[in-house]
N, C-alpha and C positions, 0 to 999 in steps of 0.2 A: 380369722379368715373373713369374717364380715367386714372388719376394719379395712382389710386389704382390698376387698371388692369395692367398697365405698371409695377408697382412694383411687382405684382404677377407673371407676365410673366418673369421678370428678375430673381426672386427668383426660380421660377420653372425651368427655363433653367439652372441656375447656379447649382442647386441641381442635375439635371440630368447629366450635364456635369461632375461635380465633383464626383458624387457618382457612382463609378465603382466597388464598393465592391462586388456586385453580380457576376461580372466576376471572381474576385479572388476566391470567394466562389466556383464557378463551377470548376475552375481550381484545387483548393485544393481537392474537392470531386473527381474529375477525376483522380488525382494522386493515389487514393486508388484503382482504377479499372485498372490501367496500367498493372499489372501482368496478367490480364485476357483478353487482346487483342492479336490477332494473329500478329506475327512478323516473319520476315525471320530469319532462323537459321544462326548465324555467325560462330558458332563453335560446335563441338560435341565431345563426348568421344569415343575413340576407345579402345576396350578391346581385347587383344591378349591372347587366351587360348591355352596352349600347352598340348597335350594329348600323353601319352606314348603308347607303343605297347600293353599294357594290357588294353587299353581304360580307363585309370585313368588320371584325370587332374593333371599334374605335377606342373604347376604354371601358373599364369596369370600376365600380365602387363597391365597398363592402361596409356593412354596419351590423351591429349586434342589437337585437330587439328582444324585449321581454315578452313572454307568453302569459296568457291568462288561463290557468288550468290546462296548459298544453295546447292552447288554441290562439291563432291569429284571427281576429274578427274581420268580417267582410268590410266593415267601415274603416277599420285601421288600415287594412290592405289598400283600400281605395285611396285613402289620404297619403299613404306611402308612395303609391304610384303617381298620384297627382303632383306631389312635390318634385318628382324626378322626371316628369314628362318633357320638360324643357331644359336642355343643357346647352350652354354656350350659344344661346339664341337659335338653337335648332330644335324643332319639335320632333318628338318620338311617340310611337304608339306601342303598347304592349302586344307582343306576338306570342309569348309563351310564359307560363308559370310552371316551374319544375320543382317538385318537393323531393328532397333527399332525406329519408328518415330511416336510420339504422335501428330497427326494432327487434333485434335478436334477443332471445331470452338466454340466460346463462347456460341452459341445457342445449341450446342450438349452436353455441360457439364451436364446439368440436365438429359438428356436422358442416358448418360453414367453412371451417378451415379445410376440411377434406373435399368438399364440393361447392365452391363459391358460385359456380354457374347456376346452381339451383335457387339462388336468392337474388331478388331484384328490389333494391331500395328506392329506386326512382319512380315517381308517378307524375304524370302530366295532368295538370288541372285544366279542365275545359272552360271553366268560367270563374269569375271572381266570387268566391263564397268563403265562409269560415273554413280555415284549414287547421286540421287537428294533427298534432304530432303524437304518435304512440310513445309509450314509455320506452326508454333506451337504457342499455347498460351504461352505467356512469362513465366508464372508460371511453365510450364512443359518442357521448353526448355532443362533444365539440365538433363532430363531423356533420351533424344535422343542419341542413342548409335549405333555404328557399332561393331559387334562381329565378330572377325576373328578367326576361329578354325583351329589349326594346328595339324597334327598327325605326330608322329615320324616315320621316314622311317625305316623299319625293314631291317637290314643288310643282314640277311639270305635270305629273299625273294625279295631283291632288284635285280630283273632280268635285264639282258641286253635288250636293245630295239632291235627290229627286225633288224634295220639297222646295229647295232653293231654286232649282232649275225651273220648275213649274211657275213659281212666283215671279221669277225674272222674265220668263217668256210671256206670261200673262200681262205684266205691266208694260212690256215693250209693245204688245199688240194694241193695248188701249191708247197708247200715246200716238198711234198712227191713225189720225182721223183724216178723212178725205173731204176736202172742201169742194162743194159743187157750185158751179157758177152758171 
């Protein structure tokens, strides 16, 4: 009997040690759910929309940029805007920055499907600062976008700034000297 118990123990142990199929099964099943876990955003789409003086969208450009720890820095954003300010010899100014960040958690997906009106993924940025993207479900990461809207500068209404106006008027007045005879 002892011999039989020892044999069973050896078989039992060798089966448990050798049979790790269940781990591989779980890993394979887990691969199917990877798109539904939250992860940090490494890159986003940036859409530049150019609007003319008649409030018509003239054209759009799109590019993919890399994020640094889920953030676009203020400096990088400024350089991005500066590169795009002039298109086809026409000057534009930024009128709006819109961030679209789907930051649902896996547990929120079911609620979102039932009541999407309870969720708002758009946010308008009031000024140029660092922009942080919250972690997103891997499946939705490609939808995260920054929209930069530019409006064409109207040449007729492009008034001088106060500083320039004052400077110009003051120099004009000094040039008018009255000669007395």
